[in-house]
N, C-alpha and C positions, 0 to 999 in steps of 0.2 A: 472352835467357834470364832475366835479372834481372826484366824486365818481366813475363814469364810467371809467375815465382814470386810476384810481388806480386799478380797477379790471382788466383792460386790461393788466397791468403788471404782474398780478398774473396768468393769463390764457395763456397757450401756444398759440401763434398766428400762424395760418396756413392760407395762402391765399386761396380764393375760387377756383382759377384756378388750384392749385396743391394739393387740399385737398385729392384727391383720389390716390395720388402717395405715395407708401410706402417708408420709408427711408431705410429699409433692405429688403432682398429678401424673398418673400413668396413662399412656395412650390406650384407648379402648381395644385396639387390635392386639395389644400385648397381654391381655388378661388371661388368655388361654395358655400362655407359656408357663410351665412349672419349673421348679428348681432342677429337675432332672434333664430339662431340654437344653441342648447347646453347651456353651462354655461360659465361664465368668472370669473377670479380672479381679484377682484376690491378692491381698497382702498376706503372704504365707506366715510370716512371723506373728502378725496380729491374730490370724485364725488359729494358729497352733497354741498361742497363749490362752485364747478364749476357750478352747476345747479341753484345757487341762482340768477345769473344775466347774461343777454346777454351782450356780449362785445360791441354790437352796441348800445343798448338802455337801458340796465340794467333791462329788464323784466325777470321774471322767465322762465326757460327753462323746457320743458316737455320731459322726456326720451322716451316716446312712439313716439315722432316725429323724432327719429333718422333716418337719410337718409341712411347712410352707415357707415361702420366700416373699419378702417385701423388697421391691426394686426401687432404687432412687437414682435414676440415670444408669451409670455404669457401676454404682455401688449397690450392695444388697444388705438386708438384715435377714439372717437365717433363723427361723424359730425352731429350736431343737429341744424336745422334752427330755428330761433326765430319766434314765431307766430305774433309778433308785427311788427318788422322791416324787417324780412326775412334774417337777417345776418346769415351766416353759421358758427356756433361756433364749434371749435375743442376741445373736452373734453377728456383729458387723464385719464386712469384708474389706472396709477401708477406714482409715483414720478420719477424724473430723477436725475442723478448725472453726473458730467463731468469727463471723463477719459483722456482728452487731451486738447489742446489749442483751437481746432476747433471742429465744429460739434454740433448737437442738444443735445448731451448727451445721455447716456445709461439709459434705464429704470431700476429702482431698482429691480423690481421683477425678471427680467431675470438674473441679476448678483446674486441675492439671490438664485435663482433656481440653478445656477451653483455651488454655495457654498453648498447648501443643497444636491445636487447630490453627491458632493465629500464627504460630511460628512457621508451620509448614505450608500455610496458604490454602488450606482447604476450608470447607464449609460444613454445615450441619448434615446435608444430604450425603456428601462424600464420606464424612466420618461414619455415618450409620451404615452406608453401603459397604465400607471396608470391613466393619466389625460384623455385619450380617453375613458376609462371605465366610468368615471363620466361626460363625455360630454364636456370637456374643450379642445379647439384646442391646439395642441402642438407647439413646437419650432423646427426650422430647425437645422440640425447638424452643419452647418457653424456658425449660430448665437450663438448657445450654446458654440461652441469651442472658439469663440471670447470672450465671457464672461468668459470662463474658463481660458483663457490666461490673462484676466484682473485681476483675483483674485490670480494669481500665486504669485506675489510679496507680497501682504498682508499676504497670508498663510505662505510663507517661512519666511518672516520677523518675524511673530509671533512665529513660531516654533524655529527659531534660537535664538531669544531673550530669550525664555523660557529655552533653553539649556545653554545660558550664565549665567542666573540666577541660574540654577541647578549646574553649575560648581562652582560658588561662594559659594553656600550653602554647597556643598560637601566638598570644600576646608576648609571652616570654621569649619565644624564638624570634619574633619580629624585632623586639627591642635589642636582642643580642646581636642580630645580623644586620638589620638596617634601621637603626633608631631614628625617630623623627620622620619616617617616611609613611607611616600608617600601615593599615592592614590591606592585604590583597585578597579579595574574596572571589571564589568561583560560585556562580549562581545559574540555576536553570529551574524550569517549571515542568512538571509532568502532569498529565491528565489521566483520569481513571476510565476514560472511554476513548476508543480508537476514533480518530478523525483526521481529516486533512486540513490544510490551511484555509480551505473554503468552507469547512463545516465543523468548526470547533463548537460543540454544544455539550461538552461533558458536564455532568452535575457536580463534579468536584475536581480539585487540582491540588497538587502539593509542590510548594516551592522549597528549594534546599540551598543553603549557603554553606560552602565548604572552605576551610582554610587552605591557602595555597602551599603552606609549609608543612602542616600536619597531615593534610588529606583527610581530616575528620570533619564531621558535620558540626558546625558551630550553632546552627539554629535551623528550624524548619517551620513551615506554616501550612495549614490546611484551610482551603476554602470550600465550603459546602453550600449548595443551593437549596437543599431540602432536608426536612426532618420528618421521619416516619410518624412520630406521635402527633406532631403539628398537622401533618397532612390528613391523618385519620380524624382528628378533632374537627378540622375544617370540612371534611367530607360529611360528618354527621351533624354539622352545624352546632358545635358546642365548644366550650373553652377547654383548652388542653390542660391536662393534669401537670403538676410540677414535675419537671424532668430535666435531664442534662441535654439541652437542645443543641443540635449540631448544625443548624442553619446559621451561617454567618456571612452569606454573600447573596446579593440580589441583583448583580449586574451580569454582563455577558461573560462567558468563559474566557474569552481572549483577554479581557481586562484583568484577570486574576494575576497574571505573571508580573505585570508592572507594580501593582498594589502590594503583592506579597513580597516582592524583592525589596521595595523601599522600606517596608515594615521590618523585614529581617535585618537590613543594614542598620536601621535605627536601634533595634534591640541589641545588636552586637556592639555598637558604639556605646550604648548605655551600660552594658555589662563589662566591657573591656576597658572603658575610659580611654579609648584610643580611636582616632578617626579612621574611617574606611576610605582609603585613597585610590584604590584600584578595584575595578569590577571586571572580572573575566567571564564572558558569556557570549552567546551567539548574537546575531544581528537581526533577530526576528521580532523583538518586542520593544516597547517604549519604556523599558525599565530604567534606562540611564536618566532620562529627563525627569521621571517620577522620583528617583532616588535623590537627584540633585535638589529637587524641590523640597523634599522632606528633610534631608540632612542639612540643607542650607549652606553647603560648600561644594567646591568643584570636585568632580570625580574623573579619574582617568579610565578610559575604556581599552581593554585588551580583547581582541577578537579571538574566538576559539578556532584553532587551526582545523579541527575536524569538520566543523560546520562550514568553514570557508572553503575547504577542499570540496565538500559536497556541492556548495553553491557554484563553484567553477564547473564541476561536472554537469550540474543541471543546466547551466547556460550552454555548455557544449552540446548536450543532448538535444536541446531546443534547436540547434543548427543542423541536426541530422537530416531533416526533411529537405533543407535547402542544399546541403553539401553531403552527398551520399558517401563521400570518401571518409567521412568522420565515423569510422566504425568504433565499436566498443573498445577495442584494443588501443586505438589511437587516442580516444578520450582518456583512457586510463594512463596512457603515456604522458599526456599533458598534466593530468592530476599528479602524477609522480614527479614531474618536473617542478610543479608548484610546491610540493612538500619538500623537495631537495632545496629549493631556493630559500624557503623559510628557515629550514634547519641550518643551512650554511651561513645565513646572515642574521642569526639571532642577535637582538639588540642593536642592529645596524639598519636603520630605516632607509637610508639613502642607498646602501648596498643592495637591500632587498628590492627597492623600487627598480634599480637597474637590472637586477637579475630577473625579475618578473617580466620586464619588457623584452629582455633578451631571449626569452623562451620562444616567442613567435618568430623573432628574427632568425634564430638558430634553425628552426624548422624550415625556413625558406632560404637557407644557404647564405644568410647575411650574418657574419660573425664579428662585426665591429664591436658590439656590446658584450660579447661572450667573455667569461672569465677563464681562469686556468683549467677549468673543468672541461672545456671544449677541446676535442681532439680532431676537429675538422681539418687541421693543417697536415695531419698524417697522410702518408701515401695510401691509396686504396681505401680511404675512410668510407664507411657506409653507415647509414642511419638504421640501427637495428630495429627500431620500433615503427618506422615509416614504410609505406608500401614500396616494395622492390628495393629498399635500402637507399632510396633517393629522396631529396628534399621536395617539399611542395612547390608548385608553380602557379596555382590558381590565384589570381589577383583578388577576386571577390572573397575567397576564403581568407586571404591575408587580412583584408579590411575587417572582416567580422571577428576574427581571432584577436586582432590588435585592439579592437574596441573592448572586448572582454577583459584582456589582461591589463590594459591601461586603466580600466576602471578599478580593477583589483589593486594595481600598483599605487593608485592615488590614496589608498588606505594603508600604505605600508607601515606607518607609525603605529597602527593598531595591531598589525600582524607581527612586527619585528620582535616583540617580547616573547613570542612563541607560547602564548597562553593556551591552555587546554582545559576543557571541562569534562575530561574522561572520568574523573572521580565522580562528578555529578551524574553522568550517564550510567556509571556503574551502580550508583545508589538508586537511580530510577529503575534499574533492572531488579534490584533487591525489592523495591516497593512493588513492582509488578509480580514478583514471585510470591509475595505474601497477599497482595490484593489484586487478583486477576482482573484484566480489563473486561472480561466477559460478564462480570457480576458487579452490581452496584452495592457497595458497602457503606456509602457516605451518608445514608439516612439514619444511621445509628452509631453506636460507639465502635462498631467493627472496623471502620476505616482508620479511626484514630489509634486503635489498638495495633493494627497491622503496621501503620507507618511508624509508630513508636517502637515496635519490635524491630523493624528494619533499621531505624536510626541507632538503636542500642547495639544491634549486631555490627553495624558499620564502625561505631566508635569503640566498643568494648571487645567485640569478638563473639564467637558462638557461646561462650560461657556467660553471656549477659543474663541468661535465664536463671542462673544461680542467685543473682541479686534480686530478681523479681520474686523468686520463691521466698526469700527472707522477708521482703516487704509485704507479701501476701499471706504471711504466717503459715506457709506450707512446709510439710516435712521435707528435709533435704533428700536428694536422690544420688546415690553413688553411681548408679548406672548413667544418669544424666551427665554427671561430671566426667566420667570416662568417655562418653560419646562426644562431648564438647572438645575434649582433648584430642580425640581422633580427628574430628572435623578441622580443628585448628592446625593440626600437624599436616593434614592433607592439603589444606589451603596454602600453607607455606611452601610445601613441595611443589604445588601447582604454579605458584607465582615464580618460584625459582626456575622451574622448567620453561615457562612461557617467556621469561626474561633472557634466557640464554640465546646469544646471537646466532649460534649454529642451529638451534631449534627454529628460530624465526626464519632463517634462510631455507631450512628444510620445508617449513610450512608454505613459503612462497613457491618453492619448486613443486611441491605436491599440488598446490592450487593451480599452477600453470599447466602441469601435466593433466589434471582433471579437465581444465578448460579445453585443452588441445584434444583430449580424448572425446569430450562431449561434442566439440565442433566436427570432429571426424565422423562420429556416429550420426550427427544431424545431417551431414552432407550425404551420407549413404541412405538415410531414411527419407530424405526429402521433407516436405512440409507436413508435419504431424500435428502442429498446434498453431492456429492463427486466428485473428479477429474475424468473426462472422464466418468461420470456416464451414459450419454446418449448412449455412444458407447457400454456399457456393458448391456444395457437394464435393469438396476436395477430400480425397481419401489417401491413405498411405497403404499401398499394397505391394509387397515385395514381388509378387508374381507379375510377369510381363502382361500388360493389358493388350487387348486387341486394338487394331488401328481405329482411332476415332476420326470422325469427319465433322466438319463444321456444318451445323443445320442449315438447310436451304430456307429461303424466305417464301412463304406461301402467299398466293394472290388473295385479295379481298373478294368476297362473293359478289358484292354489288357496290358500284361507285355512283349512286344517284346524286347524293348531296356532297359537293366538294367545298371544303373550307380551306382557303389559302391562309398560311400562317408563317411567321418568321420569328426568330429569337436573336437577341443580342446578349453575349455572355462576357464574363470577366476574363476568360482565357479559352484556350482550345482544349483543356483537359476535360475528361469525362465528368469529373466531380466539380466542375466550375459552377459558379453562381450564374443563374439566368437573371439578367438585369432588365430586360424588356421583352414583353410578349405583345405581338399584334396579330390580329386575325380578321378575316373578312370572308363572308360567304361569296362563292363564285358568281351566283346569279341573283341573290337577294341583297337588299339594302340593309345589311346587318354587319356591324364592325365591333371589334373588341381591341382595347389597347391599354396597357398599364406598365409603369416602371416598378421595379422590385428592389427592396432594401438589400444591399449586398452584405454578406457575412464574411467574405474573404477579400483580400486585396485585389484590385483590378490590375492586370498586367499592363506594362507600358505599351506592348504591341496592341492589345485590345483597345486601350484608350485612344491610340493613334488612329485606329480604323473606325471605331464607333463614336468617338467624341465624348464618351462617358467616363467620368472620373468620380472619385469619392474622397471626401475629406471631412473629418469630424462627424462621421455618421450621416452626412448629407450627400446625396447623389446629384451630380451636375451633368448637364448635357450642353456641350460647347460652352462651358463656363457658367451656365445659368442653372440654378437649383430647380429640381423637378419634384413633383409630388409622388411619393412612393407608397407601396403596400408591403406588408410582411410577406414572406414567401408563401406561407400557408394560406393567407387571405387571398393572395393573387391567384394561386392555383385553384382555390375553391371557387372564386368568382369566374375564372376561365371555364371550369367544369360546368358551373351553372349556366353560363352563356351557351356552351355547346349543347346543352340539353334540348334547347329549342330546335336544334337541327339534327337530332339523333334519328337513326344511326348515320353518322357522317364519316367522311374520310378526310384527313388532314393532308394538304399538299404543300410542299416546300422544295426549294432548289437545293440539291445535294442533301436531301432529307435522310437518305439511307445511311450516309456516313456521319452526319453531324446532328441535325436538328432532332430527329426522332430519338436517337440514343440519349441525348442530354435531357430532353423533355421527359422521357420515361424514367431515367435515373432520378431526376429531381422529384417527380410525382410519386415515385415509389416510397418516399420517406413520409408521405402524409396519408391521412385516412381517406381523402377524396380520390385516391387512385382507383378504388373499386368502382366508384360512380363514373369516373373518366372512361373506364373500359366498357361500361354500358353505353355511353354516349358516342364513343368513337370505335369504329370497326377496324381501322387501319390507317396506313399512310400511302401517299403517292410521291415518288421522287421525280421531279421535273427535269433533272439533269440528263438522265438517259432518254427521257421523252423528247427533249429539245435536240439531242444528238441524232435521234431518229428523224425528227421533223426537219431539221436544218443541217444535214450532213456536210454541206460545203462551207459552213462558217469556220473561220480560222480558230476560234475557241468558243466555248459554250458557257462563259460566265454570264450571269443574268443581265448585268449592265451592258455587256457587249451585244447580246441578242436584242435587248430593248432598244438600244441605239440604232441597230441596223433595221429592225422591223418597224419601230414607231418613229424613226427619224428624229429623236429627241433624247435628252438626258434626264436623269432624276437623281435625287440625293441617296446614294447607295449607303448601305450599312446603318440605315435607320429603319427599324422594324416596320413602322407604319408605311414608309415610302417603298420599302422592298415588297411588302404585301400588295400594295396597290399596283406596282409595276408588274408583278407576277400575275395578278388577276387580269390585267389588261392583255398580257401575252397569251394567257390561256383562253381568253375570250375570243381571240383571233383565229384559233385553230379548232379543228374537230378531230378528236382522237379517242381511242379506247383506253381509258385510264386504268383498267384492270391489269393490262400488260405490265404497267410500271408500278403496281401497288404491292403492298405486303401487310400482313396482319400484325397486330400487337403481340400476340402470343409467339409468332415465329421470330419476331425481332427480339423479344425477351429471351427466347431460347438461344439465339445467336449471341446476345450480350452475356448470358450466363456462361456459354462456352468460351468466349473470349476472356472473361474474368478468370475462369479456372485455368486457362492456358497461360495467362499472365502470371498467376501465382506459381504454377508449375515451372514456368520459365526461370523464375528466381532461383530454383534449385541448381541451375547450371551456372550460377555466378562464378564459382571457383574456376570453372573451365574457361569462362569468358575473360576473367581478369588475367589468367595466365596465358591467354591467347591460344588455347588449345582448339577452341571452336569460335566461330563468329556469332554475333547477336542473331543474325538471320538463321543460322543453323540451329541455335537454341530455340528460336521461335518455331521452326519446323518440327523439332523434336517434341516440344510442349503441345503443339496443336495436334500431333498424332497420338497424344495420350501418354507420352513418356515423361519421366522425372529422372533425376540423377541416380536415385537408388535403383531404378530399373536397369540402368547401364551397368552399375556395380553388380547387380544380381546376375545379369547375363554373362559378365566376365568371370565371376566366381563360379558359375555353373558350367560354362562351356569354354572359358578362356577366350582366345582371339576369335575363334569361330563364332562364339556366342555374340560378340559385338558385331561382327560382319553380318551374320544372319539377321540380327535385329535391325540394323540400319538399312539393309537391302531388301527387307520384307516387302513384297509387292502389294500395291494398292489396287483398288478396283480397276483403274485405268492402266495398270501395268507399270506405273512409275514406282521408284523405290520409296519406302516409308520415310526415310530421311535424306540419304544421299548415296551416290555410287562413286563419289570422288575419293580416289585411293589415298590422296594426301591427307584428307580429313580423317579417314578411317585409321590410317597409320598413326597419326598424332594422338588419336584417342586411345589406341591400343598401347602406345608407349607410355602415355600418362598413367593408365591403370596398372601397368607393369611396375612403375616406380612407387606406387602407393603401398 
């Protein structure tokens, strides 16, 4: 009897009458699941001990006699009647621990599951989906959230304690190495929502301060804009219940970085009793000024080399549109030179300044400022990373590159110490692995838990969870201990492997080989991915396409109403800005004219011809400001004005080559394009019209014809004056305009063909740069429907004969598809033989 009473105290007592009542809520969908369905997570030793004796009589219990199951998340209580006395025994599958002064206690497995979910960076849904796959009933969101709130304090306490220990260690190392110089801190901010510099609107952010000597987190701070409980109370218009509110920020997301950085620096000074003298960070935020203001003393700034290298690359990529020679490989070359200069001149600001300025000079064959690293004096020296192994010669490129590197060199004192925030970036990656950017965790304790777990892992290692178990009063786990040792061992092996110089060289070589292989494949494949590719119907087909022909322009059905128009533009490019539109009906007293706000720079040549310039967002004509409309408003007004003359035909001089194309290109970007097509049936080009009417004139420029016909001059290249002059010229002749007209649809088809051909022509760039073919030959190939991968395909399929047959394929008029020039064909064949 004594033995029975002892066992009664070891087994959880549950009265027969309330045995079926769960302590926590079970989802309605789970009610039909019985103890025989699926699998369970069970502590075998606990179950074995409980089945050894019935509470009523001490007899052995049989698991197959289980009457029913009460589930509490991942834990269960199995109600098993005794075969001898009939007593209903309640057998738990997990140990319990107490989280308060009252209640039956929480099951260890549910609390551990909340910790595991936090550590591995998953959520309630992912957790339940994982266990549902293997047939284990899940846990309700409310129950898991309760357990998550339970582990909040143990996690935060463990993380903060590790930070205090890191501050002590950092201070001791600083005093031993550089006494009286103060602490050097690495700092950066990360946000829990993806965004660019133009749209940072993350609801939360985490700032991290890391010691430069220990590489450990000294402190971290979380800014949160919202609290779920407060938001719900506000929604139902009531006062929020007492809770651990996570809202501590009500300003913009961008302002988080400076505020958090200054606060962390102040905390570190208060705890270490040492001044923070150096701040290592990027150049993106106002943290320095805020920190100086809060700390009340001067701070030295060291720029992060990684961010600075990226900034140089970004500035160089911005020059690509202007200087096509700046390929990705060349930009990476300049970035590599920047890294070498910083590494070789560590703590030498003057030497670094000279080295940075020498980078551009060296690339342009000026070696006066070069150091002993320069080998240009050697016989047959070649520039391995520059085109054809020769230095640059473009004066404009030299000026632009010099501006970039001189700007960087002016901050050499910040770059010379060789500061790096890689430790912080690594920590941000750990944050992201536990708090994914696709999910918002900041409105509850979830984010704080996950950041604390990441901080503890950074400072302590994977075995930080053992300390959390102790603080949370959870039973220790030998399996957890073994797994932490495995992970720590693997991490040390990985760091050693990645730090090996030979491994680093091998990685660079593999990366170079991959890039080379990718470039080779892309050359063969042609354009397979490009902006707006589907709109231009660009395809990638290895089979040789039939010969394509440029669409002909169709005549307009009727030219009853003629509207003369003219454009002034910012350049000759197809995508230029239209700066002025003027129009006038040929026979009616109806005119339209407006200036348009430019969105792109006006070329020097265009300004010289038109007299239009732009400065500070203001458009000037011959030095006088003019009133402008936005592009959309101008085109909308023009379309509305044309409605009174619909269906009309627009006439302009050299319309087919210039005005019609640029007008249609610009209009296609706005919603009024559809209305424009209803009002306008086509265009008339007066250049061929005047060539037919005045065949003996020395040239057929509009101002020349006007001077000869009207015996007077006018102000050319002003849209209003050009329109009036053309209207006068057309009024003096009688001609069938249909002969010189073309429809909008046919012009659109021709523009689409030209655009596709231009894109396809870019695939021949390797052949053009190596002077295998000329630009004109590449243009002929592209316009016939060929891309570089088609030439490859022909060579791989039929060899030399394949290329000859492809280039000599006959068109409708009997001419070759590309060329019959033997020299060009031979050079092409030799090129593909070498590949």
